[in-house]
C-alpha positions as CSV (number, residue, x, y, z in Angstrom):
1,M,87.0,145.1,64.6
2,P,86.2,141.4,63.8
3,V,83.3,140.8,61.5
4,A,80.3,139.3,63.2
5,P,78.8,135.9,62.0
6,D,75.6,137.5,60.8
7,Q,77.6,140.0,58.7
8,L,79.6,137.2,57.2
9,L,76.5,135.2,56.3
10,R,74.5,138.1,54.8
11,V,76.0,137.5,51.3
12,P,75.2,133.8,51.0
13,L,71.9,134.4,52.7
14,L,71.0,137.4,50.6
15,P,68.5,135.6,48.2
16,V,66.6,134.1,51.2
17,L,66.7,137.4,53.2
18,A,65.4,139.4,50.1
19,A,62.6,136.9,49.6
20,Q,61.6,137.0,53.2
21,G,61.7,140.7,53.3
22,L,59.4,141.0,50.3
23,S,57.1,138.4,51.9
24,V,56.9,140.3,55.2
25,R,56.1,143.5,53.4
26,R,53.5,141.9,51.3
27,K,51.7,140.2,54.2
28,A,52.2,143.0,56.8
29,Q,49.2,144.3,58.6
30,L,49.6,148.0,58.3
31,L,48.3,149.5,61.6
32,P,47.5,153.2,61.8
33,E,48.8,155.6,64.3
34,P,46.3,155.9,67.2
35,I,43.8,158.7,67.4
36,G,43.9,161.3,70.1
37,P,45.7,164.4,71.1
38,R,49.5,164.8,70.6
39,K,50.0,167.5,73.1
40,G,48.2,168.8,76.2
41,R,48.3,169.5,79.9
42,E,47.5,167.1,82.8
43,G,48.0,166.8,86.5
44,R,48.8,169.2,89.4
45,G,52.1,170.0,91.0
46,P,55.4,171.4,89.9
47,R,55.5,172.3,86.2
48,L,57.0,169.6,83.9
49,R,57.5,170.1,80.2
50,L,57.7,166.6,78.6
51,L,58.7,165.6,75.0
52,I,58.2,162.2,73.5
53,A,60.0,161.6,70.2
54,G,60.7,158.8,67.8
55,D,59.2,156.3,65.4
56,S,55.9,154.4,65.2
57,S,56.3,152.9,68.6
58,A,56.7,156.4,70.1
59,A,53.6,157.4,68.0
60,G,51.7,154.5,69.6
61,V,51.1,152.1,66.7
62,G,49.4,149.0,68.0
63,A,47.1,151.0,70.3
64,G,43.7,152.3,69.4
65,T,44.1,155.7,71.1
66,Q,46.9,157.8,72.5
67,A,45.5,157.1,75.9
68,Q,46.5,153.4,75.4
69,A,49.9,154.2,73.9
70,L,53.2,155.3,75.4
71,S,52.2,158.9,75.6
72,G,49.0,158.3,77.4
73,Y,50.4,156.0,80.0
74,L,53.5,158.0,80.5
75,V,51.6,161.3,81.0
76,A,49.2,159.7,83.4
77,A,52.0,158.3,85.5
78,L,53.9,161.6,85.7
79,A,50.7,163.6,86.2
80,K,50.4,162.0,89.7
81,H,53.4,164.2,90.7
82,Y,53.6,167.1,88.2
83,A,51.6,169.5,86.2
84,V,52.6,167.9,82.9
85,E,52.8,170.0,79.7
86,W,53.5,167.3,77.1
87,R,54.1,167.0,73.3
88,L,54.5,164.0,71.0
89,E,56.8,164.3,68.0
90,A,56.8,160.9,66.3
91,A,55.8,159.2,63.1
92,T,55.8,155.8,61.4
93,G,59.0,155.1,59.5
94,Y,61.1,157.7,61.3
95,T,64.8,157.1,61.6
96,T,67.1,158.9,64.0
97,Q,67.9,161.4,61.2
98,D,64.2,162.1,60.5
99,T,63.7,162.8,64.2
100,I,66.6,165.2,64.3
101,E,65.2,167.1,61.4
102,R,61.7,167.2,63.0
103,L,63.0,168.4,66.4
104,Q,65.2,171.1,64.8
105,G,61.9,172.8,63.8
106,L,60.6,173.0,67.4
107,N,60.5,176.2,69.4
108,G,60.5,176.0,73.2
109,Q,62.2,174.2,76.0
110,F,61.5,170.8,77.8
111,D,62.5,169.4,81.2
112,M,62.2,165.7,80.4
113,A,62.1,163.6,77.3
114,V,61.7,160.0,76.1
115,T,63.1,158.7,72.8
116,A,62.2,155.5,70.9
117,L,64.2,154.8,67.8
118,G,66.3,152.2,66.0
119,V,64.0,149.8,64.1
120,N,64.0,151.9,61.0
121,D,67.7,152.5,61.3
122,V,68.2,148.8,61.3
123,T,66.0,148.2,58.2
124,C,67.7,151.1,56.4
125,A,71.0,149.3,57.0
126,T,72.5,152.1,59.1
127,T,75.9,151.2,60.4
128,R,76.7,151.3,64.0
129,R,79.2,154.1,63.5
130,R,76.6,156.2,61.7
131,F,73.9,155.4,64.2
132,V,76.2,156.5,67.1
133,E,76.9,159.7,65.2
134,R,73.3,160.5,64.7
135,Q,72.2,159.5,68.2
136,T,74.9,161.8,69.6
137,E,73.7,164.6,67.4
138,L,70.1,163.9,68.6
139,L,71.0,163.9,72.3
140,Q,73.0,167.1,71.9
141,L,70.0,168.7,70.3
142,L,67.8,167.5,73.1
143,T,70.1,168.5,76.0
144,D,71.6,171.7,74.6
145,T,69.1,173.3,72.2
146,L,65.9,172.0,73.8
147,G,67.1,172.2,77.4
148,V,66.2,168.6,78.4
149,R,67.6,167.8,81.9
150,R,66.2,164.3,82.3
151,L,66.2,161.9,79.3
152,V,65.2,158.3,78.9
153,V,66.7,156.7,75.7
154,T,64.7,153.5,75.0
155,A,66.8,150.6,73.8
156,V,66.7,149.5,70.1
157,P,64.0,146.7,70.2
158,Q,65.0,143.0,70.2
159,M,64.0,142.5,66.6
160,H,64.8,138.8,66.7
161,R,61.8,138.4,68.9
162,F,59.3,140.1,66.6
163,P,56.6,137.5,65.8
164,A,56.1,138.9,62.3
165,L,59.7,138.1,61.2
166,P,60.7,134.6,60.0
167,Q,64.1,133.0,60.3
168,P,66.8,133.7,59.3
169,L,65.6,137.3,58.7
170,A,64.8,137.7,62.3
171,W,68.2,136.6,63.4
172,V,70.0,138.9,61.0
173,L,67.9,142.0,61.9
174,G,68.1,141.0,65.6
175,C,71.9,140.9,65.5
176,Q,72.1,144.4,63.8
177,A,69.6,145.8,66.3
178,A,71.7,144.5,69.2
179,R,74.8,146.0,67.6
180,L,73.1,149.4,67.3
181,D,71.8,149.2,70.8
182,R,75.3,148.7,72.2
183,G,76.3,151.9,70.4
184,L,73.2,153.6,71.9
185,Q,74.3,152.6,75.4
186,Q,77.7,154.2,74.8
187,V,76.1,157.4,73.6
188,A,73.8,157.6,76.6
189,A,76.7,157.0,78.9
190,N,78.3,160.2,77.6
191,F,75.3,162.4,78.6
192,P,74.7,162.8,82.4
193,Q,71.1,163.7,81.7
194,A,70.4,160.4,79.9
195,R,69.4,156.9,81.1
196,H,69.3,153.9,78.7
197,L,66.1,151.9,79.2
198,A,66.2,148.2,78.1
199,L,62.8,146.4,78.2
200,D,63.3,142.7,78.7
201,L,59.7,141.7,78.3
202,P,58.6,138.0,78.6
203,D,57.5,136.0,75.5
204,D,53.8,136.8,76.0
205,P,51.6,137.1,72.9
206,T,49.5,139.7,74.6
207,L,52.4,142.1,74.6
208,A,52.5,142.2,70.8
209,A,50.1,144.1,68.5
210,P,48.2,142.1,65.9
211,D,50.8,143.0,63.3
212,G,53.5,141.1,65.2
213,Y,55.8,144.1,64.9
214,H,54.6,146.7,67.4
215,P,53.8,146.8,71.1
216,S,50.3,146.2,72.4
217,P,48.6,148.5,74.9
218,K,49.7,146.1,77.7
219,A,53.4,146.5,76.6
220,Y,53.0,150.3,76.3
221,A,51.8,150.4,79.9
222,I,54.9,148.5,81.1
223,W,57.2,150.6,79.0
224,A,55.6,153.9,80.3
225,A,55.9,152.8,83.9
226,E,59.6,152.0,83.5
227,A,60.3,155.3,81.7
228,A,58.4,157.3,84.4
229,R,60.4,155.5,87.1
230,L,63.7,156.4,85.5
231,L,62.6,160.0,84.9
232,R,61.7,160.5,88.5
233,Q,64.9,158.8,89.7
234,A,67.2,161.0,87.6
């Protein structure tokens, strides 16, 4: 495969990228994971066992409470049609491998699931090949071991649009994020239970959390509505 321009330029840009990376970490506003329950029951209707898994975005960083995060909005949307028994298994800093290890310790079965991963795989310099392997393992775990029949795989975020990232760091990370997401789309296409969810949100400052890195409650609401729509269509 041909080498992409961002990969060619990483070496000459390395001093700048390293300096920008250190600066971003130094200035970063570290937001906590939101307070609130991470499992529960809500709604009336047919039974639905829901799993939400992934990194800090799945955990709801950028929202004050879980009710204002992905889990809260998603459960509320699905509870209009189902008796939802839900569980959140997510943590700040999680890569795909971290999520696999966490879910391997779960007992029980689920009907639907939503995953949100990729940013930490990008910052850990995971290759597309390795990301595809790990995502394949994750989806096999979800659909085989955990019994998930409807699965929404959230796209790797468009990191070049993160307000907290300066150029050229944003461009380099954005290119790698797009590369991993193309691999993620291929993985999802191999599982009939899965749907890939790409969120093309407008450049609206109210959609970003104060740290310029995570979604705001407004963005979580949009994300949850789209995920619920795909889950119900599946």
